[in-house]
C-alpha positions as CSV (number, residue, x, y, z in Angstrom):
1,X,-36.7,168.2,183.5
2,X,-32.9,168.5,184.2
3,X,-30.5,171.2,183.1
4,X,-26.9,170.2,182.7
5,X,-23.8,172.3,182.1
6,X,-20.7,170.6,180.7
7,X,-18.0,173.0,181.6
8,X,-15.3,174.0,179.1
9,X,-12.7,172.9,181.6
10,X,-14.0,169.4,181.5
11,X,-14.6,168.9,177.7
12,X,-11.5,170.8,176.6
13,X,-8.1,171.7,178.0
14,X,-8.6,175.4,178.5
15,X,-4.9,176.1,178.3
16,X,-4.4,174.6,174.8
17,X,-6.2,176.0,171.8
18,X,-8.9,173.7,170.4
19,X,-8.0,170.7,172.5
20,X,-11.0,168.4,172.7
21,X,-11.4,165.7,175.4
22,X,-13.2,163.1,173.3
23,X,-13.0,160.3,175.8
24,X,-14.4,162.4,178.6
25,X,-17.3,163.6,176.5
26,X,-18.1,160.0,175.5
27,X,-18.3,159.0,179.1
28,X,-20.4,162.0,180.1
29,X,-22.8,161.5,177.3
30,X,-23.1,157.8,178.2
31,X,-24.1,158.7,181.7
32,X,-26.6,161.2,180.4
33,X,-28.1,158.6,178.1
34,X,-29.0,156.4,181.1
35,X,-31.4,159.0,182.4
36,X,-35.0,158.7,181.1
37,X,-36.0,162.3,181.6
38,X,-36.0,165.4,179.5
39,X,-32.7,167.2,179.6
40,X,-31.3,170.4,178.2
41,X,-27.5,170.5,177.8
42,X,-25.3,173.6,177.8
43,X,-21.6,173.3,177.2
44,X,-18.8,175.8,177.7
45,X,-16.6,177.0,174.9
46,X,-13.3,176.1,176.7
47,X,-10.2,176.5,174.5
48,X,-12.3,176.6,171.4
49,X,-13.6,180.0,172.5
50,X,-11.8,181.7,175.3
51,X,-8.3,181.8,173.9
52,X,-9.1,183.7,170.7
53,X,-12.0,185.7,172.3
54,X,-9.5,187.0,174.8
55,X,-6.8,187.7,172.1
56,X,-9.3,189.8,170.1
57,X,-11.1,191.3,173.1
58,X,-14.4,190.2,171.8
59,X,-16.0,190.6,175.3
60,X,-15.4,194.4,175.0
61,X,-17.6,194.7,171.9
62,X,-16.7,196.2,168.5
63,X,-13.4,198.0,168.6
64,X,-12.1,197.7,165.0
65,X,-8.9,196.2,163.7
66,X,-8.9,192.4,163.2
67,X,-11.8,191.8,165.5
68,X,-14.3,190.8,162.9
69,X,-11.9,188.1,161.6
70,X,-11.4,187.0,165.2
71,X,-15.2,187.0,165.7
72,X,-15.7,184.8,162.7
73,X,-13.0,182.4,163.8
74,X,-14.4,182.0,167.3
75,X,-17.9,181.4,165.9
76,X,-16.5,178.7,163.6
77,X,-14.5,177.1,166.5
78,X,-17.3,176.9,169.0
79,X,-19.5,175.3,166.3
80,X,-16.8,172.8,165.7
81,X,-16.8,172.0,169.4
82,X,-20.6,171.7,169.4
83,X,-20.6,169.4,166.4
84,X,-18.1,167.2,168.1
85,X,-20.3,166.9,171.1
86,X,-23.4,166.4,168.9
87,X,-21.8,163.6,166.9
88,X,-20.9,161.7,170.1
89,X,-24.5,162.1,171.3
90,X,-25.8,160.7,168.0
91,X,-23.5,157.7,168.3
92,X,-24.8,157.1,171.8
93,X,-28.3,157.3,170.3
94,X,-29.4,160.4,172.3
95,X,-31.2,162.5,169.7
96,X,-30.2,166.1,170.1
97,X,-30.7,169.5,168.4
98,X,-27.9,172.0,168.1
99,X,-29.1,175.6,169.0
100,X,-26.4,178.2,168.4
101,X,-27.1,181.2,170.6
102,X,-25.9,183.6,167.9
103,X,-29.2,182.8,166.1
104,X,-31.6,182.8,169.0
105,X,-30.1,185.2,171.7
106,X,-29.3,188.9,172.1
107,X,-27.2,190.7,174.5
108,X,-27.3,194.3,175.8
109,X,-24.2,195.7,177.5
110,X,-22.9,192.1,177.8
111,X,-26.0,190.8,179.6
112,X,-28.3,188.2,178.0
113,X,-31.6,190.0,177.5
114,X,-33.4,187.7,175.0
115,X,-33.4,184.0,174.4
116,X,-36.0,182.2,172.3
117,X,-37.2,179.5,174.7
118,X,-39.9,178.4,172.3
119,X,-37.3,176.7,170.2
120,X,-36.1,174.7,173.2
121,X,-39.7,173.8,174.0
122,X,-40.4,172.6,170.5
123,X,-37.5,170.2,170.5
124,X,-38.3,169.0,173.9
125,X,-41.9,168.3,172.7
126,X,-40.4,166.2,169.9
127,X,-38.5,164.2,172.5
128,X,-35.1,165.6,171.5
129,X,-32.3,167.0,173.7
130,X,-31.6,170.7,173.1
131,X,-27.8,171.3,173.0
132,X,-26.6,174.8,173.2
133,X,-23.2,176.4,174.1
134,X,-21.2,179.5,174.9
135,X,-21.1,181.7,171.8
136,X,-20.6,185.1,170.3
137,X,-23.9,187.0,169.9
138,X,-25.1,190.4,168.7
139,X,-25.1,193.0,171.4
140,X,-27.6,195.9,171.2
141,X,-25.1,198.3,172.8
142,X,-21.6,197.0,171.9
143,X,-22.3,195.4,168.5
144,X,-21.4,192.0,169.7
145,X,-20.3,190.2,172.8
146,X,-19.8,186.9,174.6
147,X,-22.9,184.9,175.6
148,X,-21.6,182.5,178.3
149,X,-22.9,179.1,179.1
150,X,-23.7,180.3,182.6
151,X,-25.9,183.1,181.2
152,X,-27.7,180.5,179.1
153,X,-28.1,178.3,182.1
154,X,-29.7,181.1,184.2
155,X,-32.1,182.0,181.5
156,X,-33.1,178.4,180.8
157,X,-33.5,177.8,184.6
158,X,-35.8,180.8,185.1
159,X,-38.0,179.7,182.2
160,X,-38.2,175.9,182.6
161,X,-37.9,175.6,186.4
162,X,-36.0,172.3,186.2
163,X,-36.2,169.6,188.8
164,X,-32.4,169.6,189.1
165,X,-29.4,171.7,187.8
166,X,-26.0,170.1,187.5
167,X,-22.7,171.9,186.7
168,X,-19.9,169.6,185.7
169,X,-16.5,171.2,186.4
170,X,-12.9,169.9,186.6
171,X,-12.8,169.8,190.5
172,X,-15.0,168.1,193.1
173,X,-17.1,171.2,193.7
174,X,-16.6,174.7,195.2
175,X,-13.6,175.0,197.6
176,X,-12.6,177.5,200.2
177,X,-9.5,178.3,198.0
178,X,-8.2,177.2,194.6
179,X,-7.6,173.4,194.8
180,X,-5.3,173.6,191.8
181,X,-3.0,175.8,193.8
182,X,-3.5,174.7,197.4
183,X,-3.6,170.9,198.3
184,X,-5.2,171.9,201.7
185,X,-8.2,173.4,200.0
186,X,-11.5,172.3,201.6
187,X,-14.5,171.2,199.7
188,X,-17.6,173.2,200.6
189,X,-20.6,170.8,200.6
190,X,-23.1,173.7,201.0
191,X,-22.5,177.1,199.4
192,X,-24.5,180.2,200.3
193,X,-24.1,183.9,199.6
194,X,-22.3,184.4,202.9
195,X,-19.8,181.7,202.1
196,X,-19.2,183.3,198.7
197,X,-18.3,186.6,200.3
198,X,-15.6,184.9,202.4
199,X,-13.8,183.2,199.5
200,X,-10.3,184.5,198.5
201,X,-10.1,185.8,194.9
202,X,-7.7,184.2,192.4
203,X,-7.8,183.5,188.6
204,X,-5.8,180.8,186.8
205,X,-6.4,181.3,183.0
206,X,-7.9,183.4,180.4
207,X,-11.7,183.4,180.6
208,X,-13.7,186.2,179.0
209,X,-16.9,185.1,180.7
210,X,-15.9,186.3,184.2
211,X,-14.3,184.9,187.3
212,X,-15.5,181.9,189.4
213,X,-17.2,184.4,191.8
214,X,-19.5,185.6,189.0
215,X,-20.3,182.0,188.2
216,X,-21.2,181.2,191.8
217,X,-23.3,184.3,192.0
218,X,-25.1,183.1,188.9
219,X,-25.6,179.6,190.5
220,X,-27.0,181.2,193.7
221,X,-29.6,183.0,191.7
222,X,-30.4,179.8,189.8
223,X,-30.9,177.9,193.0
224,X,-34.2,179.6,193.5
225,X,-35.6,178.0,190.3
226,X,-34.9,174.4,191.2
227,X,-35.1,171.9,194.0
228,X,-31.3,171.3,193.9
229,X,-28.3,173.0,192.2
230,X,-25.1,170.9,192.2
231,X,-21.5,171.5,191.3
232,X,-19.7,168.2,190.7
233,X,-16.5,166.8,189.1
234,X,-17.2,165.8,185.6
235,X,-13.8,164.1,185.3
236,X,-14.8,161.4,187.8
237,X,-16.7,158.4,186.4
238,X,-20.2,158.1,187.7
239,X,-20.5,161.5,189.4
240,X,-22.8,162.9,186.7
241,X,-24.9,159.7,186.6
242,X,-25.4,159.9,190.4
243,X,-26.3,163.5,190.3
244,X,-28.8,163.0,187.5
245,X,-30.5,160.1,189.3
246,X,-30.7,161.8,192.6
247,X,-28.3,159.6,194.4
248,X,-25.8,160.8,196.9
249,X,-22.8,162.4,195.2
250,X,-19.6,164.2,196.2
251,X,-20.0,167.9,195.3
252,X,-21.2,171.2,196.4
253,X,-24.9,172.1,196.8
254,X,-25.6,175.7,196.0
255,X,-28.3,177.2,198.2
256,X,-29.7,180.8,197.6
257,X,-31.2,183.0,200.2
258,X,-34.7,182.3,198.8
């Protein structure tokens, strides 16, 4: 089994509200369709979630004011994004099942503490591809909060122990500095905890699910549940296909201490 994350920065323009990259998703789904192996897909919320979630401070939990209207709008928007991805998968004849985390997951203090893996198992047994996404969920401490795609990936990885985990981002992998800001940034082909500690810290846009460092820490933990954990550029044709088929691919392999 393979676990794939389609990053919000790949399937949307994270700087523009509700901007869907339809052609990119069509290509990525086409590459996924070529793989004859069970797959679970998680996609980020991108500009369908982060922009309004940041505006209404949904990651801080219930604070009053217009938050509940913002909460409702974000839930509607991320479902809109999920349905757009789902329709493309249907057109590509890859049967999928949409699994909104708000219905099957719970947070506590912003951390994912419960996810109904049995639902994923049941759809996999039917021969379908479970499709889930970053969402707003109930939080046992804060009322509600953000359940990120990376949190879902970690929970699914620990339960299913996939053969391979692939993160599709908008750059070739993990760099020693932000490649969007520095053309001399060097791709790190192998990433460990020691390398993470040495990286400079920058942030380019609103993202209520945490910085890139938190994401890499999550990947490092996930690497203990799989034979290989890759970060690749989903904007380059063929990269996802190569990663899914086990071929050589340009990217970063994340390796934990275990």
